[in-house]
VOPA-952284 format. One record per residue (C-alpha): x negated, y negated, z negated; residue number from 0. Coordinates in Angstrom, 1 decimal. Layout:
N
PANU     px     py     pz num
PANU      X      Y      Z NUM
...
***
This chain:
298
PANU     px     py     pz num
PANU -103.0   -5.9  -35.9   0
PANU -100.2   -3.2  -36.0   1
PANU -102.8   -0.5  -36.3   2
PANU -104.4   -2.3  -39.2   3
PANU -101.1   -2.7  -41.0   4
PANU -100.3    1.0  -40.4   5
PANU -103.8    2.0  -41.7   6
PANU -103.4   -0.1  -44.9   7
PANU  -99.8    1.1  -45.5   8
PANU -101.0    4.7  -45.1   9
PANU -103.9    4.0  -47.5  10
PANU -101.5    2.7  -50.2  11
PANU  -99.4    5.8  -49.8  12
PANU -102.5    8.0  -50.2  13
PANU -103.4    6.1  -53.4  14
PANU -100.0    6.7  -54.9  15
PANU -100.3   10.4  -54.0  16
PANU -103.8   10.6  -55.5  17
PANU -102.5    8.9  -58.7  18
PANU  -99.7   11.5  -58.9  19
PANU -102.2   14.4  -58.5  20
PANU -104.4   13.0  -61.2  21
PANU -101.4   12.6  -63.4  22
PANU -100.6   16.3  -63.2  23
PANU -104.2   17.0  -63.9  24
PANU -104.0   15.1  -67.3  25
PANU -101.2   17.3  -68.7  26
PANU -102.6   20.6  -67.6  27
PANU -106.1   19.7  -68.9  28
PANU -104.4   19.0  -72.3  29
PANU -102.8   22.5  -72.2  30
PANU -106.1   24.1  -71.3  31
PANU -107.8   22.1  -74.1  32
PANU -105.3   23.5  -76.6  33
PANU -106.3   27.0  -75.5  34
PANU -110.0   26.3  -76.3  35
PANU -111.2   25.1  -72.9  36
PANU -112.8   21.7  -73.6  37
PANU -112.8   18.7  -71.2  38
PANU -116.6   18.8  -70.5  39
PANU -116.4   22.5  -69.5  40
PANU -113.5   21.8  -67.1  41
PANU -115.4   18.9  -65.6  42
PANU -118.5   21.0  -64.9  43
PANU -116.6   23.8  -63.2  44
PANU -114.4   21.4  -61.2  45
PANU -117.5   19.7  -59.8  46
PANU -119.0   23.1  -59.0  47
PANU -115.8   24.3  -57.3  48
PANU -115.7   21.1  -55.2  49
PANU -119.3   21.6  -54.0  50
PANU -118.6   25.3  -53.1  51
PANU -115.4   24.5  -51.3  52
PANU -116.8   21.5  -49.3  53
PANU -120.0   23.4  -48.5  54
PANU -118.0   26.4  -47.3  55
PANU -115.6   24.4  -45.2  56
PANU -118.5   22.4  -43.7  57
PANU -120.3   25.7  -42.8  58
PANU -117.3   27.3  -41.2  59
PANU -116.4   24.1  -39.3  60
PANU -120.0   23.4  -38.3  61
PANU -119.7   19.9  -39.9  62
PANU -123.0   18.1  -40.5  63
PANU -123.5   17.1  -44.1  64
PANU -126.7   15.1  -43.8  65
PANU -126.6   11.4  -44.6  66
PANU -128.3    8.7  -42.6  67
PANU -130.9    6.7  -44.5  68
PANU -128.6    3.6  -44.9  69
PANU -125.8    5.8  -46.2  70
PANU -127.6    7.4  -49.1  71
PANU -127.6    4.4  -51.5  72
PANU -123.8    3.8  -51.3  73
PANU -123.0    7.5  -51.8  74
PANU -125.5    7.6  -54.7  75
PANU -123.8    4.6  -56.3  76
PANU -120.4    6.2  -55.8  77
PANU -121.6    9.5  -57.4  78
PANU -123.2    7.7  -60.4  79
PANU -120.1    5.5  -61.1  80
PANU -117.8    8.6  -60.8  81
PANU -120.0   10.5  -63.3  82
PANU -120.0    7.5  -65.6  83
PANU -116.2    7.4  -65.7  84
PANU -116.0   11.0  -66.8  85
PANU -118.9   10.7  -69.3  86
PANU -117.6    7.5  -71.0  87
PANU -114.0    8.4  -71.0  88
PANU -114.5   12.0  -72.4  89
PANU -116.9   10.7  -75.0  90
PANU -114.7    7.8  -76.2  91
PANU -111.9   10.2  -77.4  92
PANU -114.4   11.7  -79.9  93
PANU -114.3    8.3  -81.8  94
PANU -110.8    6.8  -81.1  95
PANU -107.4    8.2  -80.4  96
PANU -106.7    9.2  -76.8  97
PANU -103.9    6.6  -76.6  98
PANU -106.4    3.8  -77.5  99
PANU -108.9    5.0  -75.0 100
PANU -106.3    5.2  -72.3 101
PANU -105.1    1.7  -72.8 102
PANU -108.6    0.3  -72.7 103
PANU -109.5    2.4  -69.7 104
PANU -106.5    1.2  -67.7 105
PANU -107.7   -2.4  -67.9 106
PANU -109.8   -1.5  -64.8 107
PANU -107.2   -2.7  -62.3 108
PANU -107.5   -6.2  -63.8 109
PANU -111.3   -5.9  -63.7 110
PANU -111.1   -5.0  -60.0 111
PANU -108.8   -8.0  -59.3 112
PANU -111.1  -10.4  -61.1 113
PANU -114.3   -9.0  -59.5 114
PANU -113.0   -8.6  -56.0 115
PANU -113.6  -12.3  -54.9 116
PANU -117.1  -12.0  -56.3 117
PANU -118.1   -8.7  -54.7 118
PANU -116.1   -8.9  -51.4 119
PANU -114.8  -11.5  -49.0 120
PANU -111.3  -11.4  -50.4 121
PANU -110.0  -14.5  -52.0 122
PANU -108.7  -14.6  -55.5 123
PANU -105.1  -13.6  -55.7 124
PANU -103.2  -15.0  -58.7 125
PANU -100.1  -12.9  -57.8 126
PANU -102.2   -9.7  -57.8 127
PANU -103.6  -10.6  -61.2 128
PANU -100.1  -11.2  -62.5 129
PANU  -99.0   -7.8  -61.2 130
PANU -102.0   -6.2  -62.8 131
PANU -101.2   -7.8  -66.2 132
PANU  -97.6   -6.6  -66.0 133
PANU  -98.7   -3.0  -65.1 134
PANU -101.2   -3.1  -68.0 135
PANU  -98.5   -4.2  -70.5 136
PANU  -96.3   -1.4  -69.2 137
PANU  -99.0    1.2  -69.6 138
PANU  -99.7    0.0  -73.2 139
PANU  -96.0    0.4  -74.0 140
PANU  -95.9    3.9  -72.4 141
PANU  -99.0    5.2  -74.0 142
PANU  -98.3    3.6  -77.4 143
PANU -101.8    3.1  -78.8 144
PANU -102.5    4.2  -82.4 145
PANU -104.5    1.3  -83.8 146
PANU -105.7    3.2  -86.9 147
PANU -109.3    4.3  -87.4 148
PANU -110.9    2.3  -84.5 149
PANU -114.6    3.1  -84.1 150
PANU -116.6    0.5  -82.3 151
PANU -118.5    3.3  -80.4 152
PANU -115.2    4.6  -79.0 153
PANU -114.0    1.2  -78.0 154
PANU -117.4    0.5  -76.3 155
PANU -117.3    3.8  -74.4 156
PANU -113.7    3.3  -73.3 157
PANU -114.7   -0.2  -72.1 158
PANU -117.6    1.3  -70.2 159
PANU -115.3    3.8  -68.6 160
PANU -113.1    0.9  -67.4 161
PANU -116.0   -1.0  -65.9 162
PANU -117.3    2.2  -64.3 163
PANU -113.9    2.9  -62.8 164
PANU -113.8   -0.6  -61.2 165
PANU -117.3   -0.1  -59.9 166
PANU -116.3    3.3  -58.5 167
PANU -113.6    1.7  -56.4 168
PANU -116.0   -0.9  -55.0 169
PANU -118.6    1.8  -54.3 170
PANU -116.0    3.9  -52.5 171
PANU -115.1    0.9  -50.4 172
PANU -118.7    0.5  -49.4 173
PANU -118.7    4.2  -48.3 174
PANU -115.6    3.7  -46.1 175
PANU -117.4    4.2  -42.8 176
PANU -119.1    7.5  -44.0 177
PANU -117.4   10.8  -43.0 178
PANU -115.3   12.3  -45.8 179
PANU -117.1   15.7  -46.0 180
PANU -120.6   14.4  -46.5 181
PANU -119.3   11.8  -49.0 182
PANU -117.5   14.5  -51.0 183
PANU -120.5   16.8  -51.0 184
PANU -123.3   14.5  -51.9 185
PANU -121.3   12.5  -54.5 186
PANU -120.7   15.8  -56.3 187
PANU -124.3   16.8  -56.0 188
PANU -125.0   13.6  -58.0 189
PANU -122.3   14.3  -60.5 190
PANU -123.2   18.0  -61.1 191
PANU -126.4   17.5  -63.3 192
PANU -124.6   14.9  -65.4 193
PANU -121.7   17.2  -65.9 194
PANU -124.1   20.1  -66.8 195
PANU -125.9   17.9  -69.4 196
PANU -122.6   16.9  -71.0 197
PANU -121.3   20.5  -71.3 198
PANU -124.7   21.7  -72.7 199
PANU -124.5   19.0  -75.4 200
PANU -120.9   19.7  -76.3 201
PANU -120.8   23.4  -76.9 202
PANU -122.5   25.2  -73.9 203
PANU -121.2   26.8  -70.7 204
PANU -118.6   29.5  -71.0 205
PANU -118.3   32.2  -68.3 206
PANU -115.5   31.8  -65.7 207
PANU -113.6   34.6  -67.5 208
PANU -112.8   32.1  -70.2 209
PANU -110.3   30.5  -67.9 210
PANU -108.1   33.6  -68.4 211
PANU -107.1   31.9  -71.7 212
PANU -104.9   29.5  -69.7 213
PANU -105.0   30.5  -66.1 214
PANU -102.0   28.4  -64.9 215
PANU -103.2   25.3  -66.7 216
PANU -106.7   25.7  -65.3 217
PANU -105.4   26.2  -61.8 218
PANU -103.2   23.1  -62.0 219
PANU -106.1   21.1  -63.5 220
PANU -108.5   22.0  -60.7 221
PANU -105.8   21.6  -58.0 222
PANU -104.8   18.2  -59.3 223
PANU -108.4   17.1  -59.4 224
PANU -109.4   18.4  -55.9 225
PANU -106.3   17.0  -54.2 226
PANU -106.5   13.7  -56.2 227
PANU -110.2   13.1  -55.5 228
PANU -109.9   13.8  -51.8 229
PANU -106.8   11.5  -51.5 230
PANU -108.6    8.8  -53.5 231
PANU -111.6    8.8  -51.1 232
PANU -109.2    8.7  -48.1 233
PANU -107.2    5.9  -49.6 234
PANU -110.2    3.8  -50.4 235
PANU -111.5    4.1  -46.9 236
PANU -108.3    2.4  -45.7 237
PANU -107.4   -0.3  -48.3 238
PANU -109.3   -2.8  -50.5 239
PANU -110.1   -2.0  -54.1 240
PANU -107.5   -4.5  -55.5 241
PANU -104.3   -3.0  -54.2 242
PANU -105.7    0.5  -54.6 243
PANU -106.5   -0.1  -58.3 244
PANU -103.0   -1.3  -58.9 245
PANU -101.5    1.8  -57.2 246
PANU -103.5    4.0  -59.6 247
PANU -101.5    2.5  -62.5 248
PANU  -98.9    5.1  -61.6 249
PANU -101.2    7.9  -63.0 250
PANU -100.4    7.6  -66.7 251
PANU  -96.7    7.2  -65.9 252
PANU  -96.7   10.5  -64.0 253
PANU  -98.6   12.1  -66.8 254
PANU  -96.2   11.0  -69.5 255
PANU  -93.2   12.0  -67.3 256
PANU  -94.7   15.5  -66.8 257
PANU  -95.5   15.8  -70.5 258
PANU  -91.9   15.0  -71.3 259
PANU  -90.6   17.7  -69.0 260
PANU  -93.3   20.4  -69.5 261
PANU  -94.3   19.8  -73.1 262
PANU  -91.0   18.6  -74.4 263
PANU  -92.5   15.3  -75.6 264
PANU  -89.7   12.8  -76.4 265
PANU  -89.9    9.3  -75.0 266
PANU  -88.8    6.2  -77.0 267
PANU  -87.1    3.1  -75.7 268
PANU  -90.4    1.2  -75.6 269
PANU  -91.9    3.9  -73.4 270
PANU  -89.0    3.8  -71.0 271
PANU  -89.3    0.0  -70.9 272
PANU  -93.0    0.3  -70.3 273
PANU  -92.4    2.8  -67.5 274
PANU  -90.0    0.3  -65.9 275
PANU  -92.6   -2.5  -66.1 276
PANU  -95.2   -0.3  -64.3 277
PANU  -92.7    0.7  -61.6 278
PANU  -91.7   -2.9  -61.1 279
PANU  -95.4   -3.9  -60.9 280
PANU  -96.1   -1.2  -58.4 281
PANU  -93.1   -2.2  -56.3 282
PANU  -94.2   -5.8  -56.4 283
PANU  -97.7   -4.8  -55.3 284
PANU  -96.3   -3.0  -52.2 285
PANU  -94.1   -5.9  -51.3 286
PANU  -96.9   -8.4  -51.8 287
PANU  -99.2   -6.4  -49.6 288
PANU  -96.6   -6.0  -46.9 289
PANU  -95.8   -9.7  -47.0 290
PANU  -99.5  -10.6  -46.8 291
PANU -100.1   -8.5  -43.7 292
PANU  -96.9   -9.6  -41.9 293
PANU  -97.9  -11.9  -39.0 294
PANU  -96.5  -15.4  -39.1 295
PANU  -93.9  -16.2  -36.4 296
PANU  -95.3  -18.0  -33.3 297
***
């Protein structure tokens, strides 16, 4: 029992660290985009870099990357859902403001909480849903959606990204017993052709020299993604999708805080209040998970 509690507590910490890494990734990607390096191009190269790094480390360490027959379908599902998140989210911002897409996208923790009793053996947790609702309200206040010019296509794509993100968490949970290196490698093998198709449709592939337009921003973008993705996989191998999804509500808060420091973006009272709500929800999530795992006195 103690080992299980330690494992889950460590998983929650890994989820928070992953959310923070992805949060830095958002701001640096915005800076790179302003320099002319579009999101699809960054996605393609980050997938390629992940494949090269994982393949190189596996070769040097003598790690076996082959999957057993029964492992192929869960990893394929994880790769497909991960690719769908990127496709739908990147495509949605072509039709609606980024703030609107972000608010719709971050409904996925609530989708996870509602779907968890249907897809796993976990019982429905009303307290967890309440925490998810508070976190979502906080994110909506922080991001501050611009409700003008809403295109149904953008709303549908952002909704698809939310559902795909929830499915990604469940798919990752099904892959929990698979070693990290093969899981990283083959999921990105699945993502690569999708990323290549997107970048081909949105302007074509630029040579790596193009990254000299914003070298620091590109480095932070790729570092944030690589670290965040690895930590996400490690976290979801240790904790259930429900508490993990709530932990990732920290991602936009980290992004907004970094944007305020690095880009000089000013925060209003509502944004501070929203950030406080998210922090309160994350704290409540940790307390509830610790209480749930605490053994009853004899």
